[in-house]
C-alpha angles and dihedrals in degrees: 000000000000115000114254120238089246091054093050090050093051091048093053090047092051092052092052091050091050091051090050092051095049097075091048092050090054091049091052090051090051092050091050090053092049090050091052091051092052091050090050092052091048089055090060093061131065118292093254093054095253122125105246096214093050092047091050092049091049092050092050090053093054110108116244117250113271124220115257109238129165109206094198108048115184098212135033134200124186130208129179143076141304094309090064090045090056092239113190092359094114106018143357120293096349140107118251105189091172086068095049115131089221108044108358126129100210110129091216092058102038094200126217090257092052092050093048102036105023120244095279091055096054095077095054103028107038133068132186116208097164119122129206109246094022121145128196093274088071094051098089091057091049090049091053090055092048093048092059089070093046092219121193089234137023120194120210127197112162138136109070092098090049089062098033103080136139088253134021091238090063095061115119110266113247092237091054091046090054093048092052094048092047090050089050091056091048091051091052095046092050091069105013109037094165099045113120120228127212111195119197118204121244110267122254103264093184091059087051088058094047093049097047105034093085094050111096094211092047092051092052094048093048089057087070088073105267108162092338092180089069107014101037115114088007094182094051108107096173123128095258094051091046091050090050092053092047090052091053091047091051090051091053090051089051091050090052091050088055092049090051096047097046092044091051090063092063119071091210097050124094123190117204092238091242093301096140092045091049096046109119098221123180135200089281089070094050128087112256088216097063110359088226112076122060119270119223087273090053092047089053091053090052089051090051091054094046095048093050091052097044096050096038116116091228130032119253116276 
C-alpha cells in the first residue's frame, strides 16, 4: 500500500529527531565514564578524602606541646620538712623560718621568695607550710593548705626524714613514697590547677656523713641519734656499716627518681634535675649545732639552686 503523505512527513521528522539525540547520548556516555574514573581515583585515597602520606607528613611536622612555665611568679608557698623551716640555722633545736631558703627574709640567705617578689612582697605573698620532722606522708595535707592560697609557685623539699630513721628497715618504702607524692599533686591540682611546682631533690645523706665524720663535735652530736640509719656509728668502716649506708643512699636515689617521674607528668612541675643531691656541700654549709641541717650559708646555696632553676628558660636536663 503506498505510503501516505502524512506518514512520509512523520518518518522524516523522526529521523531528524534521532540524529539530534545521538550527539547528546554520546556526551552522556562520556560523562558517565568520567564519573567512574573519578570514583575509582577516590577509592585509592583515604576514606575521608585526605592523602594518607601528606597527612602523616603534616602530623610529623607539628611541634610537640611545650610545658607552661612562668619565670617570674608573683607569689610563693613552701611545703616540706625542717630544712625549709630553717631548723638549727639560727639557734639550737629551733626553727628559724626567716632563714628558710624558700620563703625567708634573712639578708644573708636571700631566699627564693625574696629574689622573686622583693623583700616587701614576702610578707603578703609567701607562705611556709613546712614542718620540722615531717615525712612524705604529711605532704598531701601541706599541699592542701598551700592550694587554698592559689600561689603562682609551690616549692617542695621532702624525703630526708623518710630515709633518716633509727633503723634501715623503718625507711619509707619507695612505693609508699610515690603514692604520697602523687596524692600531693592531686590535692594541689584540685584547687590550684595553674600553680607551678618546683621540686628539689633529696640531699645526699652519704656526703653528709663523709663531711661530718671527721669533725669531733659532729661525731658527738650524731651519737644522740640524728639520722641513725646513715650517721650512726660514724667511725665504723666495717662491711656491715658500709652496707647500711649504701642501702640508705640507694633509697634516697630511688626517692629522687620518683620525684622526677611524677613531676614529669605535670606540665607545670619542674624538678631540679638532681641539683640539690649533686651539690658538693662542705662543713661551711652545715649547722654548727647539729652538723646535719643547713647553716645560713647552706640555706643560701639552696636558694641559689632554686632561683636558677625557676627562672631558667628550660628545665634542667
